[in-house]
Structure formats: C-alpha cells, structure tokens
N, C-alpha and C positions, 0 to 999 in steps of 0.2 A: 229099507231095513235100517232101524237105528242101531247105533255102535254102543255097547256099553262101556262106561269110563271105568278104567281100572288104575290104580296108582302105579306109578313106574318106581317099583322098589329098587331097581339098580341104580337110578338117578339119586334116591334118597341115600342108599348106601355110600354112593361116591361122594355126595356132600358131606357125609358123616366122616367118611375117611380123611377127607381133605381138613375137616375141622380139627380132627385129632392131630394132623401134621401141623397145623398152625398152632395148637396148644403146645407141641413139643418144642416148636421153634421159640415160643414165648418162654417156656421152661428153661431152654438153653440160655437165653439172655439173662434170665433171674440167676441161674446157676452161675453164670460167669461174674455177674456183678457181686454175688455172695462170696466168691472166692476171691475177689479183688484184694481185700484188706490183707488176705495172707501173704502177699507178694510186697508189702510194704517193708522198708528195710528194717525196721524196728518191731515187726510182727512177733507176737508171742505164740505160746501153745494155744491160747483160746481162738486165736484167728485161724491156726492151722486145724483146730479140731472142727471149727465152724465151716471152713472151706472143704474137709473131708464129709462132713455130715451132708453139706448141700451137693457135693459130687455123687454122693450115695443115693441121695434123694432123686437126683436128675437121672441116674442110671436107672432106677426102678420106674420113673415115669416113662423113659424112653422105651424100657422092655415092656410095660403095660401098653403103651399106645401102639407098639409094634405088633403085640398080640391082639389088639382090638382090630387094628387094620386088617390083619390077616383074616379074622373073624368076618369081616365086613366084605372081604373079597369072595367069600363063599357063595354059591348059589343054592338055596336061599341064604341070605345074610345070617350068620350065627349070632344069637343073643349074647351079650356080654354083661350080664348082671354082676358077676364077681369081678370082672375086670374094672368095670366103673366104679364099682364100691371101693376097691383097692386104689384105683387112681385118686378118687376123692380123699380117701384117708392119708394118702402120701401127700397130696397138696395141702391138706390142712397141718400135717406135721411139719412141712416146709415152712408154712405161714408162721407157725409157732416159733420155729427156729429163727426166721427172719425177724419176728416180733422181739425175741429175746436179744437179738444182735443190736437191734435199734435202741432197745431199752437200757442196755448195759453200756 
C-alpha cells in the first residue's frame, strides 16, 4: 500500500518559531547599539530620546515575537497576520529612526 505524503506542520511551525527567536536576538543587538551613544559622557537630550525610542521599539518587537511564538505553539498553529504586519511596521519605524540618527 502506498503512503500519502503530508507536510509536517509541526516542524514548519518550530522552524518559524526559531526564526522569530533569531530575529529578536538581532533586534536586541541593534537596540543596544542604538542606545550606546546615550552613555557617552557628553550625551545630550537627542541621544537620550533616541535611546528611549529604540528601547521602546525593541520592547514592542519582543512582545510581538513572543505573541507570535505562542500562536505557533498551538495545534494547529494560529495564523499571525496582524502580528506579522505590526512587526513589519515596527521594524520599518526603527529603520527610519536609525537612518535619522546616522544622517544627523
């Protein structure tokens, strides 16, 4: 008897969850690098505001990734359309913030 092939949704969800974890680790490094100028001895309000905004963005990214990982842990995995869109918008906002820091 021939066996029908079915995709292993559990493994796909696990790989996606691990990818979200790697993304959070990358965002942590970027957040720390963005906050670094605020600890310079002659840092001004602009550096402190930038560090605060990057910390806020990092917090939002971690919360969204945690939410998405929990959705992937369900059986069957819960689709994360709104979470993914919010994560993308937050990432774009952090990229704009980083660009403005580099340009100024």
